[in-house]
N, C-alpha and C positions, 0 to 999 in steps of 0.2 A: 452616319446620317442622323440628323436630328429627328426627334419624334414627329414634329410637324411636317418636315420634308418627307419622311417616310410615309406618313399618313396620306399626303397629297399624291405621292407616287402610287401607293396601294390603291387609292380610290380611282386614279386614272387607269390603272391596269385592270382592276377587278370590280370596279363599281358598275352601276347600270349604265348602259349606253347603247348606241346603234352598232358600233363596230364590235366584232367578235373579240373575245379574250385572247385568242391565238393571234389575231391581227394586231391587237394592241401590244402584246408581248413582243412580236416580231418587230414592230415599229420601235419599241423601246430599245431593243438590242441592235437596231439598224440591220436587220436581217430579212426585211420584207421583200426586197427586190424592187421596191417602188422608187422610180426616179425622183419623185417629189420628196419622199421621206429621206432618201439618201442626201438630197440637196439640203433639206432642213437640218440634218445632222452635221453635214460637212461645210456648207456654205449658205447658211440661212439668208444672208443678206442678198443672195442672188435669186431667191424665189420670186417668180413672176405670176401674173394672172394666168398666163398661158400654162404654167405648171399645174395650177389648180384646175384649170379647165380640162387638161389632159386626164387628171385624176377623176374628175366628174365623168368624162367621156368613157372611162374604163368601167363605169357602173357604180362608183362610190357616191353616196349622198353627201351633201354639205356637212351634215352632222358627223358622218363617219370620217370625212377628211379632217375636220376639226379635231376629233378625238385622236386620230392617228398622228396628226402633227404635234399635238400636245405630248403624246407618249414618246415620239421621236425626240422632241425637245428635252423632255425630262431625262431620257436615256443619255443623250449627249452631255447634258449638264452634269449628270451623275458621273459619267466617265471622266469628264474634265476635272470635277471636284476631287474624285478619288486619286487621279494622277497628281494633282497639285498637293494634296495632303501627303501622298507617298513621297514626293520630292522634298517636302519640308521635313518629314520624318527622317529621310536619308541624310539631309543636310545637318539636322540636329544631331544625329548619331555620329556623323563624321566630326562635327564640332566638339562633341563630348569626348570622342576618342583622341582628339588632338590636344585636349586640355590636360 
């Protein structure tokens, strides 16, 4: 992870905010049990106003929802990046082994 990317993730997870650190960490790991955050991680293009309204109805403030969505997004992006880099490394290793 690049220095700036790592700094952004660290700030989202551990910086000041309205959502608890535990909630932000769970959102990052996609382990919160929240339908909204699971949808953000797996099918973000399907998130609707109703999904956000349901999160608000559960007692979360708009600030908390924003922070948790950012953490869920960072977590999913990180997992996808790590998977892509691992695939490239495996392909490179196979290519070097065949040469």
